[in-house]
Structure formats: C-alpha cells, structure tokens
C-alpha positions as MATLAB code, in Angstrom:
seq = 'MMQRLSTFLLLLSLAIAATSSAKAAEDSTTIYRDEFGIPHVFASTLEDATFAVGYAQAEDRLEELLKNYRRANGTMAEVFGPSFLQDDVMQRLMRHTEISRDRYDQVTPKVRGLIESYQRGIKQFMREHPEQVPSWAQEIHPWDAIAFGRHIIWNWPIGESAGDLEHAGIKFRPGPYLGSNQMLIAPSRSASKAAVAIIDPHVSWYDAIRFYQVRVYTPEYNVAGVCLLGMPLPTLGHSQFCSVAMTTGGPDTSDSFELEVNPANPLQYRHDGRWRDMTLVGVNVGVKEGDKVAQKPMKFAYSHLGPIVARQDGKAYTMTIPYTNEIGLADQSYEMLKARNLGEMKTALSRLQLMSQNVMVATVQGDIYYLRNGRVPIRAKGTHAHKPIAGSESANEWHGIHPFQDLLQIENPACGWMQNCNCSPAAMMKEGGPKPSLYAEHPYLYNERDDRVRHQRSEMVNDLLEAADKVTVEQAIEIAFSTQVWHAELWQARLKDAWAKAATVADTSGDAGRVYQQIADWNRRSDPDSNGAMAYYAFKTSLGGEEAKQTEPPASLTDARLVEAVRKGAAMLKTMFGEVEAPFGRYFRVGRKGGDRTWPVGGGSFRDIGMATPRAVSFDPSPDGKQMIGRTGQTATQVVIMTDPPESYSINPLGASDSKESGHFDDQAEKLFSKGKAVQTYFLRPNELMKHVTSKKSLSPHRP';
ca = [
     -11.418   10.023   31.748;
     -15.131   10.574   32.405;
     -15.076   13.381   29.841;
     -13.535   10.967   27.309;
     -16.190    8.340   28.031;
     -18.990   10.885   27.694;
     -17.595   11.999   24.350;
     -17.417    8.398   23.170;
     -21.002    7.706   24.231;
     -22.151   10.704   22.223;
     -20.265    9.419   19.207;
     -21.658    5.932   19.647;
     -25.186    7.246   19.962;
     -24.745    9.059   16.666;
     -23.355    5.914   15.091;
     -26.425    3.832   15.932;
     -29.090    6.507   15.710;
     -30.296    5.422   12.287;
     -30.673    1.745   13.191;
     -33.733    0.114   14.677;
     -33.718   -0.691   18.376;
     -33.837   -4.416   17.578;
     -30.557   -4.207   15.697;
     -28.792   -1.558   17.771;
     -26.720   -4.008   19.780;
     -25.393   -6.047   16.868;
     -24.827   -2.974   14.662;
     -22.929   -0.951   17.241;
     -19.726   -1.363   15.205;
     -19.941    1.172   12.408;
     -17.709    2.520    9.652;
     -18.509    6.057    8.584;
     -16.679    7.322    5.499;
     -16.173   11.020    4.838;
     -16.083   12.765    1.449;
     -12.588   11.404    0.807;
     -13.571    7.837    1.662;
     -11.534    7.807    4.877;
     -12.996    5.335    7.397;
     -14.016    6.520   10.864;
     -14.656    3.430   12.997;
     -16.899    3.436   16.087;
     -17.174    0.393   18.331;
     -17.910   -0.567   21.918;
     -14.625   -2.485   22.210;
     -11.265   -2.154   20.516;
     -11.488   -5.758   19.321;
     -14.699   -4.886   17.482;
     -13.037   -1.763   16.087;
     -10.145   -3.730   14.607;
     -12.671   -6.055   12.945;
     -14.016   -2.969   11.183;
     -10.509   -1.729   10.323;
      -9.796   -5.095    8.667;
     -13.060   -4.904    6.754;
     -12.337   -1.328    5.600;
      -8.785   -2.109    4.513;
     -10.004   -5.106    2.525;
     -12.737   -3.011    0.940;
     -10.220   -0.399   -0.190;
      -7.011   -2.329   -0.901;
      -7.493   -6.085   -0.597;
      -4.889   -7.138   -3.145;
      -2.160   -4.958   -1.634;
      -3.021   -6.238    1.846;
      -2.619   -9.852    0.725;
       0.585   -8.956   -1.122;
       2.016   -7.501    2.075;
       1.602  -10.810    3.878;
       3.182  -12.576    0.886;
       6.085  -10.140    1.006;
       6.708  -11.020    4.635;
       6.336  -14.749    3.993;
       8.615  -14.707    0.947;
       5.998  -16.053   -1.475;
       5.649  -13.198   -3.979;
       7.669  -14.894   -6.741;
       5.351  -17.884   -6.875;
       2.532  -15.571   -7.990;
       4.225  -12.608   -9.658;
       7.349  -14.116  -11.150;
      11.134  -14.132  -10.818;
      11.565  -10.370  -10.339;
      10.495  -10.973   -6.706;
      12.811  -13.925   -6.101;
      15.653  -11.978   -4.494;
      13.317  -10.325   -2.005;
      11.624  -13.645   -1.234;
      14.983  -15.261   -0.545;
      15.905  -12.511    1.931;
      12.617  -12.877    3.830;
      13.020  -16.651    3.984;
      16.616  -16.279    5.129;
      15.484  -14.004    7.966;
      12.775  -16.563    8.943;
      10.029  -14.008    9.592;
       7.219  -16.522    9.248;
       8.812  -19.300   11.305;
       9.813  -17.030   14.183;
       6.473  -15.200   14.195;
       4.507  -18.460   14.161;
       6.645  -20.191   16.770;
       6.614  -17.232   19.150;
       3.102  -15.946   18.466;
       1.906  -17.058   21.901;
       4.401  -14.575   23.417;
       2.417  -11.669   21.958;
       0.140  -10.338   24.692;
      -3.394  -11.790   24.768;
      -4.762   -8.290   24.192;
      -2.869   -7.711   20.953;
      -3.467  -11.283   19.768;
      -7.165  -10.600   20.191;
      -6.885   -7.375   18.189;
      -5.012   -9.096   15.352;
      -7.388  -12.044   15.206;
     -10.479   -9.819   15.209;
      -8.887   -7.640   12.510;
      -8.286  -10.649   10.290;
     -11.859  -11.843   10.829;
     -12.918   -8.502    9.386;
     -10.737   -9.084    6.322;
     -12.188  -12.558    5.848;
     -15.723  -11.260    6.316;
     -15.237   -8.851    3.423;
     -13.752  -11.626    1.281;
     -16.766  -13.867    1.965;
     -19.183  -11.088    1.089;
     -17.303  -10.093   -2.079;
     -15.752  -13.212   -3.612;
     -15.534  -11.454   -6.974;
     -12.900   -9.104   -5.497;
     -10.733  -11.893   -4.088;
      -7.743  -12.537   -6.380;
      -7.252  -16.071   -7.662;
      -3.879  -16.201   -5.935;
      -5.246  -15.232   -2.496;
      -3.557  -17.289    0.207;
      -4.811  -18.413    3.581;
      -3.939  -15.765    6.153;
      -2.849  -16.461    9.713;
      -2.611  -14.274   12.825;
       1.179  -14.509   12.887;
       1.283  -13.029    9.377;
       0.728   -9.614   10.991;
       3.760  -10.158   13.240;
       5.845  -11.361   10.282;
       4.814   -8.327    8.256;
       5.888   -5.992   11.057;
       9.286   -7.680   11.060;
       9.474   -7.427    7.271;
       8.909   -3.659    7.441;
      11.421   -2.831   10.162;
      14.037   -5.121    8.592;
      14.573   -2.515    5.842;
      16.630   -0.499    8.312;
      18.894   -3.098   10.014;
      19.539   -4.914    6.715;
      20.650   -1.580    5.290;
      23.007   -1.076    8.240;
      24.562   -4.529    7.831;
      24.825   -4.070    4.077;
      26.670   -0.803    4.655;
      29.196   -2.622    6.843;
      29.704   -5.264    4.153;
      30.619   -2.628    1.588;
      33.880   -2.180    3.517;
      34.695   -5.777    2.541;
      33.863   -5.052   -1.091;
      30.499   -6.845   -0.916;
      27.575   -4.926   -2.360;
      23.881   -5.663   -2.082;
      21.113   -4.209   -4.202;
      20.230   -0.791   -2.768;
      17.103   -0.726   -0.663;
      14.291    1.815   -1.035;
      14.889    5.448   -0.122;
      13.580    6.012    3.392;
      13.257    9.608    4.536;
      10.825   11.849    6.408;
      10.175   15.174    8.102;
       8.999   15.733   11.654;
       8.632   18.908   13.686;
       7.468   19.868   17.166;
       6.497   23.310   18.424;
       6.119   23.958   22.156;
       3.028   25.640   23.661;
       5.078   28.814   24.216;
       5.277   29.292   20.431;
       1.744   28.162   19.597;
      -1.280   30.415   19.147;
      -3.422   27.854   20.974;
      -0.879   27.470   23.805;
      -0.812   23.762   22.976;
       2.033   21.775   21.454;
       2.013   21.353   17.664;
       3.239   18.220   15.875;
       3.973   17.851   12.163;
       4.170   14.191   11.103;
       5.485   13.818    7.561;
       6.822   10.405    6.457;
       8.437   10.190    2.996;
       8.235    6.739    1.441;
       6.877    5.153   -1.727;
       3.268    5.848   -2.682;
       3.072    2.227   -3.783;
       3.991   -1.240   -2.484;
       4.584   -2.340    1.109;
       5.355    0.887    2.989;
       2.172    2.645    1.935;
       0.029    4.204    4.588;
      -3.712    3.875    5.134;
      -5.702    6.633    6.877;
      -8.116    5.607    9.625;
      -9.789    6.974   12.763;
     -10.764    4.642   15.606;
     -13.089    5.443   18.521;
     -13.770    3.155   21.493;
     -14.104    3.751   25.262;
     -10.504    2.595   25.797;
      -8.708    3.871   22.710;
      -9.238    6.857   20.390;
      -6.759    7.516   17.598;
      -6.398    9.242   14.232;
      -3.465    8.201   12.102;
      -2.119    5.861    9.481;
      -1.403    2.163    9.495;
       0.212   -0.224    7.051;
      -1.991   -2.669    5.178;
      -1.899   -5.894    7.150;
      -1.713   -4.196   10.553;
      -4.802   -3.480   12.676;
      -3.905   -0.135   14.264;
      -2.072    3.084   13.357;
       1.615    3.521   14.080;
       1.952    7.218   13.149;
      -0.593    9.778   14.259;
      -2.136   10.756   17.555;
      -4.448    9.643   20.318;
      -6.363   11.992   22.600;
      -3.194   12.277   24.679;
      -0.031   11.939   22.547;
       1.242   12.239   18.987;
       3.904   10.013   17.427;
       6.187   10.841   14.482;
       9.289    9.088   13.141;
      12.049    9.772   10.633;
      14.888    7.636    9.312;
      18.094    8.036   11.282;
      19.288    6.857   14.647;
      21.810    4.601   16.336;
      23.653    1.839   14.491;
      21.773   -1.281   15.519;
      23.217   -4.029   13.313;
      26.562   -5.475   12.288;
      28.298   -7.968   10.056;
      30.788  -10.476   11.424;
      33.610  -11.858    9.303;
      34.165  -15.592    9.834;
      37.170  -17.644    8.789;
      35.898  -20.703    6.897;
      37.524  -24.115    7.235;
      39.295  -24.770    3.886;
      38.452  -28.453    4.260;
      34.780  -27.911    5.126;
      32.809  -24.860    3.882;
      30.197  -25.472    6.572;
      32.587  -24.818    9.451;
      34.057  -21.582   10.782;
      36.756  -20.830   13.332;
      35.573  -19.740   16.745;
      37.774  -19.480   19.842;
      40.424  -21.720   18.280;
      38.061  -24.482   17.142;
      36.037  -25.228   14.035;
      32.356  -24.694   14.704;
      29.590  -26.148   12.530;
      27.189  -23.949   10.628;
      23.519  -24.909   10.721;
      22.158  -25.738    7.280;
      18.449  -25.226    6.581;
      16.819  -26.340    3.341;
      13.851  -24.483    1.851;
      11.915  -24.497   -1.405;
      11.141  -21.083   -2.886;
       8.391  -21.069   -5.479;
       8.848  -19.076   -8.697;
       6.170  -18.615  -11.329;
       7.437  -19.690  -14.742;
       4.755  -19.328  -17.359;
       1.637  -21.118  -16.154;
       3.472  -23.218  -13.568;
       5.253  -22.682  -10.279;
       8.742  -24.142  -10.115;
      10.147  -24.966   -6.686;
      13.715  -23.739   -6.314;
      15.513  -25.752   -3.612;
      17.873  -23.636   -1.546;
      20.034  -24.169    1.498;
      20.683  -21.399    3.981;
      23.674  -21.496    6.326;
      23.525  -19.961    9.796;
      26.238  -19.237   12.326;
      25.622  -18.481   15.980;
      26.050  -14.833   14.929;
      23.333  -14.897   12.311;
      22.726  -15.978    8.719;
      25.571  -16.232    6.225;
      24.783  -13.714    3.484;
      28.070  -13.664    1.522;
      31.343  -15.540    1.019;
      34.591  -14.145   -0.306;
      38.281  -15.130   -0.200;
      37.826  -17.899    2.354;
      35.631  -15.750    4.580;
      31.933  -15.907    5.348;
      29.961  -12.818    6.329;
      26.872  -12.550    8.504;
      24.057  -10.101    8.939;
      23.801   -9.854   12.700;
      20.577   -8.115   13.729;
      19.376   -7.613   17.326;
      15.726   -7.898   16.243;
      16.183  -11.478   15.029;
      14.038  -13.119   17.710;
      11.820  -10.139   18.522;
       8.049  -10.248   17.997;
       6.948   -7.320   20.186;
       6.434   -4.539   17.637;
       2.635   -4.846   17.588;
       2.485   -4.743   21.378;
       4.708   -1.668   21.530;
       2.743    0.146   18.811;
      -0.494   -0.469   20.711;
       1.024    0.758   23.978;
       2.477    3.896   22.381;
      -0.863    5.198   21.150;
      -2.551    4.114   24.387;
      -0.113    6.200   26.466;
      -1.772    9.023   28.395;
       1.315   11.142   29.034;
       5.025   11.332   28.301;
       5.957    8.980   31.130;
       3.754    6.205   29.765;
       5.049    6.877   26.246;
       8.619    6.410   27.458;
       7.631    3.142   29.098;
       6.218    1.911   25.793;
       9.286    3.071   23.848;
      11.576    1.334   26.326;
      10.466   -2.040   24.895;
      12.977   -1.241   22.074;
      11.013   -2.986   19.343;
      11.167   -0.173   16.786;
      13.952   -0.009   14.235;
      16.578    2.725   14.231;
      14.537    5.940   14.086;
      14.275    9.507   15.257;
      11.049    9.504   17.283;
       9.193   12.667   18.278;
       6.274   12.898   20.696;
       3.988   15.741   21.748;
       1.428   15.524   24.563;
      -1.754   17.321   25.593;
       0.105   18.219   28.780;
       2.413   20.387   26.633;
       5.566   18.257   26.473;
       7.666   17.900   23.328;
      10.151   15.033   23.292;
      12.797   13.482   21.021;
      14.338    9.995   21.174;
      17.137    8.652   18.982;
      15.659    5.192   19.093;
      16.938    1.713   18.379;
      17.672   -1.719   19.777;
      21.395   -1.105   20.065;
      23.935   -3.814   20.911;
      26.696   -3.082   23.402;
      29.772   -3.569   21.212;
      33.020   -5.000   22.476;
      35.776   -2.446   22.988;
      38.069   -2.135   20.010;
      35.489   -3.242   17.431;
      34.322   -0.916   14.657;
      30.555   -0.587   14.278;
      30.728    0.316   10.578;
      32.992   -2.484    9.344;
      32.786   -6.295    9.457;
      33.873   -7.461   12.903;
      36.242  -10.391   13.342;
      34.006  -13.216   14.503;
      36.722  -15.721   15.327;
      36.941  -14.596   18.966;
      33.978  -14.541   21.317;
      35.535  -11.502   22.991;
      34.486   -9.454   19.933;
      30.807  -10.329   20.262;
      28.044   -8.165   21.664;
      27.677   -7.786   25.422;
      23.900   -7.298   25.551;
      21.612   -4.434   24.528;
      21.919   -0.806   25.614;
      19.084    0.071   28.004;
      16.607    2.777   27.058;
      18.263    5.365   29.298;
      21.493    5.150   27.254;
      19.757    6.514   24.152;
      19.943   10.190   23.193;
      16.835   12.045   24.411;
      15.716   15.693   24.427;
      12.771   16.964   26.425;
      11.215   20.452   26.190;
      14.186   22.370   24.711;
      14.543   26.009   25.723;
      14.164   27.267   22.147;
      10.611   25.909   22.029;
      10.854   23.719   18.937;
      12.662   20.765   17.372;
      12.829   19.191   13.944;
      14.447   16.134   12.484;
      14.293   16.004    8.711;
      16.799   13.134    8.436;
      19.524   15.313    9.901;
      22.150   14.909   12.589;
      20.968   15.638   16.151;
      23.421   18.544   16.058;
      21.358   20.147   13.263;
      17.909   19.729   14.835;
      17.713   23.268   16.188;
      18.985   26.596   14.916;
      21.131   27.034   17.996;
      22.472   23.505   17.585;
      21.524   20.233   19.209;
      23.518   17.586   21.083;
      27.035   16.964   19.768;
      28.713   13.618   19.003;
      31.252   14.276   21.752;
      28.554   13.438   24.308;
      28.760    9.839   23.074;
      32.510    9.484   22.681;
      32.535    6.166   24.580;
      29.829    4.653   22.365;
      29.793    6.713   19.148;
      27.418    4.266   17.461;
      24.636    5.524   19.760;
      24.906    8.960   18.155;
      25.868    7.548   14.753;
      26.428   10.830   12.935;
      29.289   13.162   12.184;
      28.978   16.690   13.535;
      30.556   17.993   10.306;
      28.088   16.295    7.956;
      26.859   18.609    5.197;
      23.592   20.142    6.315;
      20.959   19.557    3.672;
      18.452   22.030    2.295;
      15.278   20.417    3.630;
      16.485   20.427    7.223;
      18.026   23.904    7.073;
      14.964   25.466    5.465;
      12.782   23.975    8.201;
      15.174   25.351   10.822;
      14.728   28.837    9.363;
      10.944   28.491    9.187;
      10.611   27.240   12.768;
      13.019   29.797   14.190;
      10.907   32.558   12.654;
       7.590   31.028   13.745;
       5.767   32.424   16.759;
       2.163   32.071   17.932;
       1.813   29.380   15.297;
      -1.722   28.835   14.005;
      -3.121   25.758   12.275;
      -2.778   27.526    8.946;
       0.864   28.411    9.584;
       1.689   24.860   10.666;
       0.180   23.479    7.458;
       2.121   26.053    5.424;
       5.377   24.940    7.078;
       4.556   21.278    6.421;
       3.968   21.998    2.717;
       6.629   24.661    2.247;
       8.055   24.841   -1.281;
      10.773   27.327   -0.369;
      14.308   26.581   -1.627;
      16.931   27.259    1.010;
      19.836   29.487   -0.139;
      18.469   29.984   -3.646;
      18.998   33.699   -3.012;
      22.769   33.089   -2.973;
      22.572   31.586   -6.446;
      20.411   34.486   -7.637;
      22.978   36.997   -6.379;
      25.906   35.115   -7.930;
      24.075   34.812  -11.253;
      23.152   38.502  -11.192;
      26.812   39.411  -10.849;
      27.840   37.065  -13.674;
      25.073   38.321  -15.944;
      25.966   41.981  -15.398;
      29.553   41.261  -16.439;
      28.456   39.187  -19.438;
      26.246   42.000  -20.720;
      29.330   44.099  -21.467;
      30.884   41.481  -23.772;
      28.040   39.395  -25.203;
      24.389   39.483  -26.173;
      22.281   38.592  -23.137;
      18.891   39.320  -24.670;
      16.494   36.920  -26.374;
      15.454   33.598  -24.806;
      18.433   33.489  -22.472;
      17.674   36.985  -21.233;
      14.062   36.082  -20.516;
      15.120   32.992  -18.582;
      17.634   35.025  -16.591;
      14.969   37.597  -15.712;
      12.575   34.882  -14.526;
      15.270   33.545  -12.193;
      16.190   37.028  -10.962;
      12.539   37.857  -10.171;
      11.749   34.440   -8.652;
      10.416   34.340   -5.065;
      12.432   31.139   -4.406;
       9.328   28.982   -4.038;
       8.740   26.045   -6.362;
       4.977   26.537   -6.488;
       2.987   24.879   -9.284;
       2.280   28.199  -11.029;
       5.847   29.530  -10.776;
       7.657   30.246  -14.065;
      10.711   31.249  -12.072;
      10.922   27.844  -10.392;
      10.855   26.100  -13.775;
      13.517   28.462  -15.140;
      15.722   27.849  -12.091;
      15.273   24.092  -12.479;
      16.354   24.283  -16.139;
      19.354   26.481  -15.232;
      20.616   24.211  -12.436;
      19.980   21.059  -14.505;
      21.959   22.542  -17.387;
      24.785   23.509  -15.028;
      24.992   19.900  -13.775;
      27.869   18.167  -12.016;
      29.034   18.613   -8.441;
      28.721   22.384   -8.670;
      24.972   22.228   -9.265;
      24.476   20.076   -6.150;
      25.820   22.746   -3.814;
      23.486   24.928   -1.794;
      25.993   27.796   -2.068;
      27.709   28.730   -5.351;
      31.239   27.310   -5.115;
      34.164   29.702   -5.530;
      35.413   27.624   -8.458;
      32.312   28.407  -10.525;
      33.117   30.895  -13.303;
      30.919   33.583  -14.757;
      31.133   31.906  -18.137;
      29.793   28.607  -16.755;
      26.831   30.380  -15.149;
      25.923   32.304  -18.274;
      26.256   29.215  -20.443;
      23.976   27.280  -18.062;
      21.280   29.928  -18.494;
      21.563   29.662  -22.271;
      21.399   25.883  -22.158;
      18.462   26.135  -19.769;
      16.641   28.371  -22.252;
      17.229   25.817  -25.014;
      16.014   23.049  -22.708;
      12.765   24.911  -21.971;
      12.222   25.691  -25.658;
      12.622   22.014  -26.522;
      10.308   20.885  -23.742;
       7.516   23.434  -24.108;
       8.081   25.348  -27.339;
       8.623   28.463  -25.222;
      10.839   29.601  -22.371;
       8.054   30.659  -20.007;
       6.299   27.684  -18.436;
       5.004   27.069  -14.911;
       6.672   24.484  -12.702;
       3.468   22.441  -12.473;
       3.256   22.054  -16.242;
       6.146   19.610  -15.981;
       5.904   18.333  -12.393;
       2.624   16.561  -11.712;
       0.823   14.285   -9.299;
      -1.391   11.412  -10.374;
      -1.873    7.731   -9.861;
      -0.319    4.822  -11.725;
      -3.091    3.441  -13.891;
      -5.004    6.701  -13.655;
      -6.146    8.886  -16.512;
      -5.337   12.312  -15.089;
      -2.548   14.285  -13.450;
      -2.438   17.653  -11.707;
       0.288   20.274  -11.140;
       2.231   19.991   -7.905;
       4.865   22.050   -6.116;
       7.972   21.204   -4.097;
      10.483   18.508   -4.859;
      13.508   16.509   -3.701;
      16.000   17.628   -6.342;
      19.155   16.957   -4.370;
      21.292   16.573   -7.512;
      20.711   20.205   -8.405;
      20.446   21.684   -4.908;
      16.736   22.455   -5.224;
      15.206   20.331   -2.443;
      12.316   21.819   -0.461;
      10.685   20.875    2.853;
       7.785   19.572    0.761;
       9.498   16.391   -0.414;
       8.320   14.773   -3.652;
      10.392   12.569   -5.958;
       9.354   12.077   -9.566;
       9.578    9.545  -12.392;
       9.075   10.302  -16.085;
       5.585    9.831  -17.520;
       5.212    7.066  -20.135;
       5.597    9.621  -22.942;
       8.547   11.320  -21.223;
       6.895   14.736  -21.396;
       6.163   15.151  -17.704;
       7.467   14.071  -14.328;
       4.964   12.300  -12.075;
       5.278   12.089   -8.287;
       5.991    8.580   -7.001;
       7.520    8.991   -3.533;
       7.786   11.650   -0.849;
       5.102   13.134    1.385;
       3.056   10.031    2.076;
       0.795   10.647    5.047;
       1.302   14.187    6.280;
      -0.487   15.065    9.511;
      -0.612   18.343   11.425;
      -1.767   17.991   15.031;
      -2.593   20.738   17.526;
      -2.393   19.009   20.909;
      -5.366   20.758   22.497;
      -7.802   18.761   24.613;
      -9.019   17.058   22.492;
      -6.420   17.420   19.720;
      -7.299   19.129   16.436;
      -5.700   17.453   13.442;
      -5.421   17.540    9.658;
      -4.145   14.908    7.245;
      -3.572   14.074    3.597;
      -2.824   11.120    1.329;
      -0.989   11.893   -1.943;
      -3.376    9.796   -4.051;
      -6.607    8.414   -2.583;
      -8.012    5.996   -0.030;
      -9.133    3.273   -2.451;
      -7.438    1.152   -5.098;
     -10.681    0.962   -7.095;
     -10.962    3.457   -9.967;
     -14.733    3.261   -9.668;
     -14.805    4.179   -5.977;
     -14.472    7.927   -6.419;
     -11.507    7.823   -4.037;
      -8.836    6.473   -6.381;
      -7.083    9.813   -6.884;
      -9.414   12.417   -5.374;
      -6.905   13.560   -2.753;
      -4.291   14.039   -5.476;
      -6.650   16.368   -7.299;
      -8.365   18.230   -4.475;
      -5.749   18.285   -1.719;
      -2.220   17.171   -2.552;
      -1.840   19.180   -5.759;
      -2.961   22.266   -3.857;
      -0.825   21.675   -0.742;
      -3.884   21.303    1.472;
      -4.850   18.943    4.282;
      -8.324   17.996    5.480;
      -9.530   17.962    9.075;
      -9.858   14.584   10.778;
     -12.783   15.778   12.958;
     -11.106   13.947   15.822;
     -13.519   13.626   18.762;
     -15.738   16.232   17.050;
     -18.873   14.186   16.218;
     -21.063   17.081   15.153;
     -18.508   18.241   12.601;
     -17.835   14.725   11.345;
     -21.477   13.986   10.663;
     -21.638   16.962    8.288;
     -19.043   15.228    6.095;
     -20.221   11.626    6.197;
     -21.076   10.190    2.781;
     -21.611    6.509    3.656;
     -22.229    4.199    6.592;
     -21.561    0.484    7.047;
     -22.806   -1.352   10.143;
     -21.010   -4.579   11.035;
     -21.606   -7.476   13.387;
     -18.157   -8.681   14.493;
     -19.543  -11.542   16.560;
     -21.959  -12.947   14.015;
     -20.683  -16.297   12.623;
];
C-alpha cells in the first residue's frame, strides 16, 4: 500500500506542478484530458474526484446525462413526446424514483457522499456554462443516481418476466439487444506471467446504456474503466488490484404470477381461498403535445406479488422481481472496484445487487474467476421458472433468495482460460464447462440447455484462446478485435465441390466466376479491405433462409442452390457497386449519427447469414441506403494485463464528446475503431500520461 501511496503522490505532484503555491491546495483536483479527450482525474479524496467526474461528464454529454435521469424517473415523454410514453409508464409502474428517494438514507454514507459530490460537479458545470443547459433541464437529486441504476438493471429482469408471460400468450415490446464478450487468460498462458482480461460489452452506441471512459486516481481508489452517464464511478474496468467484466446471461431471477380475478370486483384476486384487495396507485404521466404538456392520469394496480402488468381471460399477471426494493447497486459497484483481491471481490459480489450476468474477474495475484450472478429467488417445488406461476396459493410463492454460495462459480480452471460470449457455461471452454446436471435440483440457477446451438462468436473465441500461449498485449488486442468467421472454411469446401460439378454442365465464368474465386481465395476474415468477405456476404445473403443461418452447410443444401446463390450474389454486388469486386469496408462503415463522415470497419454480427465474428458490430442502413453504418456492438472494449500495476488499453466506437466542435465527436471512430486498435490508458504511469495530455482543468470542489 505504501508503494500505491507513493505513486499517487507523484501523480498528484505532477497534477499541481503548474499552479502557484497560493492556489495549490484549492486546485488539487485536476482533470487532464489526453489526445482523445478522455478525462484522467486526480484528487486528494475520492469525493473530490467524483466532483470532477461529474464536471467532465457534463462537459462532454450534459444532455444525455439529464436524459438518463429522466428515463429513470419516467419523465421523457413530457419533453420529447409520446414515443417515450410506454417506457415512462414502465418506469413509473416500477416506482424507481419513489423507492430510491424513500430508501436513499439506506445507501452507505460513503457512497451518498460520492453521489452528492458528483452531482455538485454537474451543477458547477451548468452554472459556468448556462448556454449549454437545455431549456428542459430538470432539477436533479441524489436519489436520481440510485433510480438510474435500477432503471438500467431492470432491462434484464423485465425481459425474464416478459419471457414467462409469452407462455400465456401475452407479448411485450422487445427490449434492446444485450450481448457482450469477456475472456480471461491465466498467468500460465501469458507472456507477462500475469492474468489477462478482455472486457467487451456490446450494447447501443446511443441512449441510456452508453459508456463513458474515465480514469480516477486518489490515495484510496485508483481505477480505469467506463461508467454510465449519471453514475459517479466506473462499473466495468479495473483497479490496481482487480478487473471486472460482465456479459448477458445467468440465472433466472424473475417470474410472473397468474392471479384469478374476482368476477365481481376487478381489484380483487384469490389468495389462499379468499379475495384479496389490490392496491391502486394513481399517477399523472406528462406527454408533450405540440407546445403543451398534457397530464395523462393513470392508475396502477399492485398485488403482494408485484405490479399487475396484464389482464386476460379473467386472470391478472404480475412482474415479480427480486430487486423491487433494492437500492444497493451503487454501494456494490464501489466495493467491487475497491476490492484488493479475489476474496474481497467475492464479498462485494455477495451483496447480490447486480442483475443476471456472467461476471468475470482477474486479479494482480493471478486469479481468474467466473460467477453466474443474480439475485435468484428460491422457487417452490413443483413450480416452473419459465411460465406464469399460479399465485392463488401462498405455497407457490418464493421461499427467500439463494445465497451467494449457491451460484455457479469457477476459479482458476486447469486449461488456463475462460470465455463467456453470451454462451452456456458448458461452452465456456474448449474442453467443456460445468453441465446443467450439476443443478438438477434448481435448474433455474444454471438456466441454460446443454444442447443449445453453439454460436459462431463463442466458438471462434474458444478456438483462438485454445491456440493462444504466452499471450502478449498485441495478441490479446488481436483476439478482442478478431474478424475471423468460424467454420467459413466448411462453406468454402462445400461451394468448391458444387462449383466443380457445375462447371461440367453450365457456364461458370463471367461475374459469377469472379465472385466464386473471391470466396474460394478468401482468408475467412471480414477485414475492411477484404473483397472476399464482401463476396461471401453477398453469397450468403442471396442464399437466405434457414440454410444460410447455419454455421455448417446443411445436408439438404443442393449444388444448384449454392451455384444460384453465387450468381445472385454477383448480381447483388453489380447493383450495389457497379462491379463485383468491392472491399467489405466500402459497404460496412463506422461513423456517428449527425456526423459528416464514415470510415470502413471490419467484423459484424450477421447471425442471419452465419457470418458473425468475435468483433461484434450491428449495422443500420445509411440515410441514402447505400451503406451500412455501425450502431451497436463493441461499446467499450478494454484489454487489461494484470501486472503490478496493471497495463491496459481501451476504445470507444465513436468519441468522448457529444460536441461536434470538440475534436472528440468521432475521432476514435476514425483513428481507432475503424482500424481495430485500442489506446493505452497510462494507468498509474504518470510519465507516459503527461506526454499525451492536451488540456488541463483545475477545480475547487469545496468552493461555494
């Protein structure tokens, strides 16, 4: 710890070196920005550091920060119109604001202090720059940060409950796609003899789940990672001791209960042989209509099992979520990146405040660790976790929450690596991971089928990690940004056979022949400059249907269908580009909404044509329909070598700032993301950092 303190004092001395001695004390909280505009915050206390984080977030993305609090409070529609009404209603139904406000004093004093200092930093920026404050800016409160944390994690349990309701024929609007990659490599397979972590969340590059890069240095807490706008500290990244990664997947945490409604009174339901009253709560939800805000009166009904979200055929259905009264996410997040070793990390995780996730941790001591995490109810015997449960009998209700030790955990596997790219635990290692049979008594803890189709992204990563040895930083970054298409060689071989047969009965020259040759010669990487990748994309798209989705050519696929798909693919390329030879990056691009430029990019999440790569990017058509522009996927990739101190690299797909004039609106898209590169964080490396600093802002957190 003395070494850590000495390092911090060196950093702090650098941070205040340019200030006069009279101002050194009040200016000891400093934001340095590097050439990509990423803030590096130095402060004598963590409370002062979060003040600076709030200031930096507001400087870069004030409107999105304020929108995030509105999203959690269910007040978006009153500013941005009726398209947000459905989401507002759900947030109001789940009572994020009321519960967060009423229970805010149960958040630890430490984390309350961090939140309140963080919001003072936001307000300080707003006072200094009133011209940047939107006219619709609302008053912000400390509990808004707690409500926003609830709003984010609710995406997962609401999705679980909605899935249960589909068995009753009740469908909700699909939620956002939530996927990610994560990988761990043990010291035995690392060139540095330190564990390696690859942290690679895949979410939207816009809206609420949009990560913000930051580095924070204080005597008590040093971290490099990403946080969500509206939260004071990172949730994914690493400290000087541990790294934290997460991917979607995990136990089944939430249910729906089916209630029999009294035919004579729609606000009563049968419970243990008696009619029980629902609780009715009235709210007004504002909706912007033209220049005015109309208040829509609504009444929400609640049972003792949760809110009523649907009615059908004399039944009422709940969303029953074990996080309903929880407000401890901010505390747990702080404790996780304060943990000094795996034991302390497990203690933090045991608070069970995170949603259903696969969590992976690496430590400077050399441990690699996996947890299939969630706040999981103990279901009554005989109930089905994936269908609405009969709520008329109390015997069918939950019997508490599974303790941390019940959850699936893996520590330091013999093979020396693990990955979870949204796959079953059984598919996490080449040799196979834990099987569902281990959780036969409580299958919802495992919550996966062993026979689930293994997808390309996960299987390609398995192959890459199995082959990796003495992994360097460069190799780890290459794995994180791999554009290799798993099992494309099987399609090449099958097509070669079909083409050879077709040549004896039909003309296979011309455009179709050139497209075939590009596919045959392709190195199976969808790199931006690859003509073969574009030809393969056109071929598989033209094939279409269920056959094209398969990672292995199905036996039912005829030679004639394959040859015809090549010909159609050639016609498709000719229509798109006026020629049949075009690089992948001519069509697939990265650039920012509202921006003026785009750049070629590799990889892709083309699950419908069996062309998904570890480098996950999903695309939408450009306004003119002539290109596809990245919109979701790799969102905040980080590669961490857990030396002492850790060495890390990170990337944002667009840029740090929402201002086009900042120079950091889309600079990472151009200089890093399009090239599959990541930039060093300079974590606890002050001499290196100072070579890359382009601006400095000194703050006084305690000045009125």
